[in-house]
N, C-alpha and C positions, 0 to 999 in steps of 0.2 A: 493018381486020382486027386491028390490034395492040391497040387499046383493049379490045375484048371479051375477048381472050386474057389480058390482065393482070388483068381483073376476075375471070375464072375462077380464075386462080392464087391471087388474094387470098382468094377464097371457100374454096378448097381448104385454104389455110393456117389460116384461121379455124376451119374444121370439124375439121381435124386436132388443133388445140390446145384448142378449146372445143366439142366435139361436142354436149354437152348443151344448149347454147344454141339449137341448131337443132331440138331436139325439144321442150323446154320450159325455162322459166326455172329457174335453179338454186334449189332449195328452201332457205329459211332454216333454220338450225339453232339449237338452244339449246346453247351451250357452257358447261359447268359446271365450276367448281372446288369440289370437295366430297368427302367420304368416301362410300363406297358405301352407308352406312346413312342418309344424309340423306333426310329425309322428302319434300322437294320433288323431289329426284332420283328417288326410288322412284316417285312418282306420275307424273312425266314419262315415265319408262321404261315403267311399266305401261299408261299411256294411249297409248303408241306414238307420241309426239311426236318428230320428228327431233332428235337430240341427240348430243353427245359429252361424256364426262366425263374430267377430268384431275385429277391429284393436287394440283397447286399452282396458285395464281393466275397465275404467270408462264407456266407451260406452257399453261394455258387461253388466255391472251391471245395467246400465240405462234401458236396454231392457229385463232384466230377469223378469219373472213373478212368482207368487206363483205356486209351483209345479215343476218349472224348476230347473235344476242343473247348477251351475256356475263353469266353469273350467278356471283358469287363468294360462297360461303357460309362461315359461321363454323364451322369444323370442331370446335373445342375450346371452344365456348361453354358456360358463361360464363367459364371459367378463362383463356382466351387470346383476345386480339383477333386479327383477321385481319391478317397483316403485309402492309401496302401502303405504298409510298413515292411520292414526287412523280413520279418517272419513270414509274411505272405509269399514273398518270392522263394524263400527256403522251402516252404511247403509245396509250392509248384514243382520245385526241383526234385523233392522227395517222391512226389507222385509221378514224376516223369511224364508230364503232359505238355502239350503245346498251348500257348496262351497269347491273347491279344489284349493289351491294356491301354486305355486312352486317357490322356490328361491326368496322370497320376501325381500324387503329392510327394512320392518318393520313388527314385530309381537307383538301384545299387550302383555305386561307384560313379555316378553322374551328378554333377553339381549344377544346381539352379536355385535361385532365390525367389523369383517373381514370374508373373506372366505378363505378356505384352499383347497389345492389340495391333494388328497389321495396319499400316498406313498405305504403303504402295506395293507391298509384297504379294505375289501370287504363288500358287503351288506349282512346283516344277518336278516332273519325274526325273529321277537320277539313277536309273537302273534299267536293265532289260527284263526285269522280273515280270512286268505287266504285258509283255509280248506285243499285243496289238497297239500299245501305247509306247511310242518310241521314247528313248531317253531325250530329255529337254522338252517333252510335251508339256503344255500349260493347261492347268485346271484352275477353277476358281472355287474357293471356299468362302462364302459370304460371312461377314462379321468375324473374320479369322482372329482368334486368340490362341496364343501358344506359350509353352514354357520357354523361358529365356535360358536355354542350356548353354553353359559356359565350357563344359568339358568337350574334348575333341571326340567326334563320332566318326568312325571310319565307314565310308561307303553307305550313307543313309539311302534308303529307297526313294524318299521324297523329301524335298526341302522347300522352304519358303524363301523367295528372293525377289528383289526388284529387277524385273527383266522386261525387255522390249520384245514384241512379237505378237502375232495373231494366234496361231495354234501352237507355236514352239518358240523357245528362247533363241532368237536368231543370232544373238551375239554371245551365246553360251551363258554360263553361270558367272555372276560377279564374284569377286573375292569373298564378300560377306554373304553367307547363306545361313539359314537356320534349319537344323535337322528336325523333320516332322515325323518321320516314320523310319524305324531302324530296329535291328535285332540286338538283343543282349548277347554277351559273349557265349552263352550256352547254345545259341541258335534255336532255342525253343520258345523264347518269349519275344513277341513283337511289341514295341512301344510306339504309341502315337502321342506326340507332344501337343496335340490338339484333339478336337473331336471330329472324326470323320463320319460317325454313324448317324448324324442328323442331316445327312445330305439331301433328303427329300424336303423336309420342312424348312431347311436352310436354303433351298433352291440352288444347290451347288450345280455348276455347269462345266462343260457340256454334259447333258444327261447320259448319253450312251457311254461316254468315257468313264463316268462314275460307276456304271454297271460293270465295265471291264475291271476297274480298280478293285471293287469288292470281290468279284469273281476270282481274281488272281490272289488276293489276300487270303480268302478262305481256302483256296487250293494250296497255298503255301503252308497253311495250318493243318492240312490233311483232309479237308472237306471237299470232295470232288463230285459226289453224286448229285445229279439233277441241277447242277449249277448253270447249265445252258438255258434253263427256264427261269433265271432270276429276273423277275419283272416287277414293276410298280407303276402306280399312277402318279405322274408328276403333279405338283400343286399349281403349276401354271402350264398352259399349253396354248396352241393356236386354236382358233375357232373351228377351222376346217383343215383337215390334213391335205397334203400336197396333191393327192390324186382322188380325194373325196369328191363325190358329186355334190355340187352346190344346189341348194333349194332355189326355186324360181324367184323368191323374194329376198335373196341373200343380201342385196344392196340395202334394201329398206331395214332389214334386221340389223345390219352393221351400223347404219346411221343411228338407229334407236339406241344400240349399245354404246355408240360413241358419245351420244348426248348424255346418257345415263352415267357414263364415266365421270363427267364433270360433277355430278351430284355425289356419287359414291366416293370420289377422291377428295371431296370437300373443297372444291376449287372456288365456289361462290362464297364470298365473305359474308358472314352474318353480322348484323348490327351489334349483337351482343359480344362478338369476338373482335370487332374492329379495333377498339382501343388497346386491348391486351396484345394483339398482334403487333401493333405499332410500338408498344412499349418494348416488346422483345427485339424488334428491329433496332430501336434506339439503343438497346444494350449490346448490340453487336451480333444478335442471333438472327439467322436468316432461314431457319428450318425448325419444324416441329414434328414430333412423331404422329403419324396418322392414328386417329381414334374414331371409332364408330359414333361416339357421343358428341363429336364436334358439331356444332350447330351449322345449318346450311342456310345461306342467304338467298336473296332473290335478284342479285345483281346490283342493287342500289348502293352497295358498299364496295363494288368492284369485284375482281377475281384475282386469283393467285397464279403464279407463274407455272408451276410444274410439280410433278412427282420426281424427286431427286433420284439420281442414278444409284446412289449407295443402297445396298441391300443388307439389312441386319441379319444376325445369326438365326432369327426366327422367320426369315423370309419376307418381312415387312419392309416398306420403303417410306422414308419421311416426305413431308410436304415442304416445298420451297415457297416461302411466304412473301416474297417480293411481289409488289404490284407494279407491273410494267405496261406501258401504253399499248405496244403492238399486241401483246397477249390478250389484253382486255378487249380490244377491238376485234381481234380474230375469234375470240370466244363469243362475242356478241354475234358475229357473222355466222358461226356454227349454229347457235340457237335460232337465229333468224331464218336460215335456210331450212332447218328441220321443222321449225314452226310453220313455215309456209307449206312445206311438203305434206305434213301430217295435220294441217289446220289446227295446230296446238297454240291456243292463245297464251298459255302460261309461258311457253318457250319464247314466243314473240315479245312478251312483256319483259322477260329476263334480258333479252337483247337490247330493248330500249333502255332499260334501267342501267345497263352497263355503260352504254355510250353517254347517257345523261350524267352518270356519275363522273366519268373521266373528263368530259368536255365542259360540263356545267358546274358540278359540285365539288370537284377536287381542285388541287392547286395547279393542275396540269396546264391550264390556260390563263393562269393568273401571274402576278408578280412580273418577272422579266418577260415571260412569254405572252403576257397580256398588255405590255407597255408598248405603244406605237413608236416610242422613241428609242427602244432597245433593238439591237441587231437580231435578237432571237424572237422578235415579235411574230406570232402566228405559228411558230414551230410547235411540235408536240414533243415534250421531253421523253427521254428513254424510259424513265420510271418516276414514281412519286414517293417511294418508300423512304428514301433518305437523299441527302444532297449529292452523294456520289452518283446516283442514278438520275436525279433531277437536273443536274448541271449539263448532262450529255445530250447531244443531238446527233443521232445517226440518220443519215438520209434514207437508208434502206428501211429501217424500222419505222420511220415516219411515213414513208411511202406505203408500206403494208398496212399501217394504221388507216390511212386514207382509203386505200382500195377496199379493205374490209368494211369500213364504215359506209362506203358508197353502196356496196352489196346489201348491207343491212338496211340502209335508207330505201333502196329500191324495193326490197321485199316487204318492208313495213309500210311502204307508200307514204313516206313522210319526208318533209324538207327541214325538219327541226334542227339538223346539224349542218345544213348547207353552208351557212355563212362561215362557221368555224373551219369547215373542210376547204372552202375556197381560199380562205386566208392561209391555210396551211400549204396549199398548192402554190400560191404565190410566194410564200416564205421559202419554200424549197427552191423555187425558180430563182429568186433573188440571191440565194446563197450557193448557186451553182455557177461554176466558172465559164469562161468564154468558149472552151472546147467541149462543154457539155458534161464535165466531170465535177463532182462535189468533194471527193475525198472521203476518208473513212469516218471522221467524227469531228464535230466542232462543239466546243464547250462554251458555257456562258462567259467565262473569263476571256476566251478568244474574241467573242463578239464585243465585249466591253473594251478590249484593246484595239480591235481593228474596225468595228462596225460592219454592217452587212455589205456595203459596196465593195469592200476589199475582196470578199469572196465572189461577188458577182463579176468582178473584173479580173479575177485571178486566172493566170495562164497555167493550168494544171492538167496533167494527164494521169489518170488512175485506171489502168487496164484490169479492173476487178469487177466483174458482174455482180459478185456478192454484195458490194457496196453501191453499185451504180444502176444496175439493170431495172429495178423496180421504180427507181426515180424516173427513168426514161418512160416506163410504162405509164406512170402518172401524168407526165408531161404530154404524151400522145393522147391520152384520154382527155386531158384538160384542153388541148388544142381542138379536139373534136367538139367540145362543148362551147368554147369561147371564140374560136377562130384566131386567137392570138398567135401569130407566127413565131414569136419568141419561144413559146413552148415547143413547137415543131423544130425550130432551128437548133435549139440546144440538145434536144433528144437525138435528132439526126446526126449532128456532129459527133456526139459521143458514141452512138451506135456504129457509124461508119468507121470512125477511128479505131474502135475496139475490134471490129470485124476484120479490118486490114491487118491486125496483129493476131488474129484468132487461128488456132488455139495456143500455139507454142509460146507466145510472149505474154499470155495472160498471167497475172499475179493471182494465184489461187490461194484459197483460205485453208480449208481442211481437206480439199481434194479438187481435182480438175473437173470431175463429173458435175459437181454442184455449180461450177461456173457456167458450164454448158447448159445445164438445166435452167438456170436463172435467165438466160438469154431468150428462151422460148417465148416468154410473155411479151416483152417489148417488141420483139421481131414480129410476132403475130399481130400486135396492135399497130405496128408501123404499116403492115400490109393493109390493115383496116382503113387507115387514113390516107395511105399513098400506095396504091396497088400497082407497083411497077415490076417488071421482070427482075430487076436487080434486087429489089427488096424480097421478092419471093425466093430468089436464089439463096440469099443470106439465111432466110428462115428454113428452107429445106436443108441447107448445109448442117445447121444445128440439129434439126429434127433427125436427120440421118445419123448423126453422131450419137444421139441419145438412143436411137433404135439399135445401134451396134452394141450398146451396153445392156440391152434388155435380154435377160435369160428366158428360156422357154417357159419357166414358171411364171413369168410376168415381172420378176424382180428387175430393178435397175442396178447394175453392178457399180460399186464404188470404184473410182479410178484416180490415180495420182498423175500429176504432170511432172515436169522437170523439177527435181528436188530443190534446186537453187531458186525456183520461182514460187515455192510454197511458203506461205506465211506461217501455217501451223502444220508442218509435215509430220509423218510418223516419227517417233523418237529415233534419233540416230545413234543412240547408245543406251545401255541399261540405266545409266545414271539419269538420263533425260526422261525416262518413263514416268508419267504422272505429274510432271512439273509444269505443263502448259496445255493449252488447247491442242488437239491433235486429231488425226484421222482415225477411223475405225479399223483400217487395214495397215499391214506392214509393207505390203508390196502389191503391185497389180496382179490380179488373178485371185486374190483372196475373195471368196464368194459371199460378199456382204452387201446388203442394201442399207443406205443411210437415210432414215426417215425424218431426220431433223434438218439436214442440209440439202439433200439431193432428191430423193424419190418423191417427197411431198411436193416440191416445186416442179419437178418433171411432170407430175400428175396434173397440176394446174396448167403448165405451159403446153403440154400435148393436147389437153382438153381444148384450150383456146385455138391452137394451131389446127386441130381437126375441123373446127367450124369455118375457118377462113380458107383453108386449102382444099377442104372437102375430098380428101384422099382416103379411100377405104383402108389402105395400109396403116395410116395413122390411127384411124378409128379402131382398127383391130388391136393395135398396140395399147390404146387407152383402155379398151375393154379388158384386155389381158392383165393390165396393171391394176385395174379396179378389182378384178377377181383375186389377184395376189394379195392386195391390201385387205380385202375382206377375209381371206383365209387366215392371215397372220395376226389379225386382231387378237389381243390377249384374252384368254379365257381362264378365269380362276374364281372358284367359289370361296377359297380360303383367303384371298386377298382382294377385297372390294376396291382398294385404292388403285389397283391396276387393271381390274376387269373391264374390258371394253376399250382399253387404251391401245395406243401404238407406241412401242418403245423405239428408241433411236436405231438400235442395231439388230439386224436380222440376217442370219446365215441361211441362204436359200438352199444349200446342199444338205446341211444338217436339218434344215427346216425347224430352226430353233432360234430363240433370241440370244445372239452371241456375237461378240466382236472384241477387238482390243479395247480395253477400258483405260487407255492412256490419257484421254481428255480430262484435264483437271477441273474443268468447269461444268461441262455437260457430257457425261459419260455415256457408256453403251446402253444403259437401261433407263435413261431419263424419258419421261413422258411430258413433252412440252405442250402446255394447254393451247397455245396459239399457233406456233410455227408448224407443229405436227398435227395435233388433234383438230385444230380449227380448220386447216386447209383440206385435210383428208375428208372429214365429215361434210364440208361444204361442197367439194367437187362431186362427191358421191350424191349429195342432194341435188345439185344442179343437173347431174346426169338423169336423175329421176324426173326432174322438172323439164328436161329437154331444152336447156338453154345454156348459153355461155355467159361468162362474166360481162363481156362486152355488150352482148345483146340485152342482158338484164338491166344494165346501168346506163345505156346510151340515151335514154329518154329523161335523164335527170334535169331538174330545173335550177341547178346550181349556178347557171350563167347569170341569173338575175342579180347576183352579188358581185359579179366580176368587175363591172365598170368602176364602181365606187372604190372597191378594194384595190384595184390596179392603180388608180390615181393616188391612193394613200400610200401604197407600199412600193411602187416602182417609179416614183418621181425621180427621174435621172437628171434633172436640170441642176 
């Protein structure tokens, strides 16, 4: 009788002190040391995973129990490392728990002295731990700072490395890598040499891959319940999802958002900021951090180039403060078209102010460019912010300035800039060679050495639509206005020569797709002035090639040509990554649209082609492309500087802003005020206004300035 009684007493004591063990096993918890705003903590809380949060690593460790998982986050990344000492690791070992520690000040038996900021390194998976993420998969951690670990780490899960590739490191890992995620020798502690837990606020990409990353890390630590439901709301997204039903007025809404972007992004220079911005440029600075308190101008002091592709660790992007001519004119065009569509006098006034500033009030048409005796007379300089920009004349940029200004003039019903624009058209004509090609760039020093006649008489072939096509479009438009056969002759010669070599012998810039897209506009306008079966055939050839690149989503897929014909091809080695301008893709088939070089100009070109060819198939293509562009417009309450913008790179399979960020000048996440934002908002507006660029501008009165200026500028005697 005594033995059973003792057993009953023992059971009673156990039940008294550990009642839960007789109902169910104690549920493991996630014990976190982090601030309340930490992204991973927020997701754990919102997904209702069992957890407790503490303010300090010491407090968290004190409250962790056997079976729990300890997560120590970097609260003040990147400015401060997480303060951890040797005793902390010893206590983890005594408690026999699993832990994740990021950005620590101390790691047992591992030597480092400082932290570094990434320049060209991306995050590369170096293990099969993540299952769905293959080894060599590429992720991006914006504003990456990391511990400069000098000790050898065997088999790190994740490394930072300068690698070429789109989704994966196509040339493997370079000799030099930096371990970012690894286990200590006891296999219970995972160390992150950076911060991975701010992946939402830091806009780490691609989004789905970071979900997989954290799911597998937590599983490795022993947390496996409910992880399939790990979800969060990204801080930037598309305006409409891939299969979401569009509202009836989706185009008008997109245009309004696109114009508001210029204001939110602080693209319009305020008079109070003009001098200080110039001082920064004079000192060698070409960017500033976006701030909501930056004053907004009305166009009378010009506009800025872009939101720069670099993304900071807090998810923000800086402003590119260069003032360049093409972007100013294209911005004016965007405001003019939306102003006309919505009967918004303020937008129309901004458009007028911008062109007045650049053509009348800035140095753009003064000095060498305003001197009838100088070879650069009448040309529009690339930019006015410093001499490096001012000295350069690109025919393409000049041509787009003119076309944009002609659109603005027509919508505002003014001839105030006609003389300047006619002079620029003639300046472009007299610096274009006998075969209809101008070449890439002519600087002031070149004109001073050679004069303009040298370029007019030059026997040059440049099979590059990027540099030549919009020049030809200008000439065809000018021929229609003036009847001057020289405009038609040089445009025709150039177009025919290029199309005889199309597409295999084209010298492509960042991709072959952009060269095809650029040809749509001049070929459409060639048919407008000379409607022959031959010209229609050339136009249809290029149209069909663009349509072959169009995905069912509406996206225009980026495409490479022969690598030996590429001016800025994808990097051909890891060492080449980030050292030059480059394509967004690594190989043909990568599902990316380029909204800086290709899709934007395909939108313009197909729009014009649909008006002259009147082909329902082309109209359907333009409609589909318009819907795609409205869908992928950036939506972000947290980041006004990008809300309503169109970034350069978009992966239409992930349906996310993503691409290879190899381009050293204009990367994957740049929002260019002119090339991208200006043309997309303009064509959307023209679609709402039911007109083409040609029809809108064909009744210009610019011809009244032709005779006198032709005599002044093209006296060939």
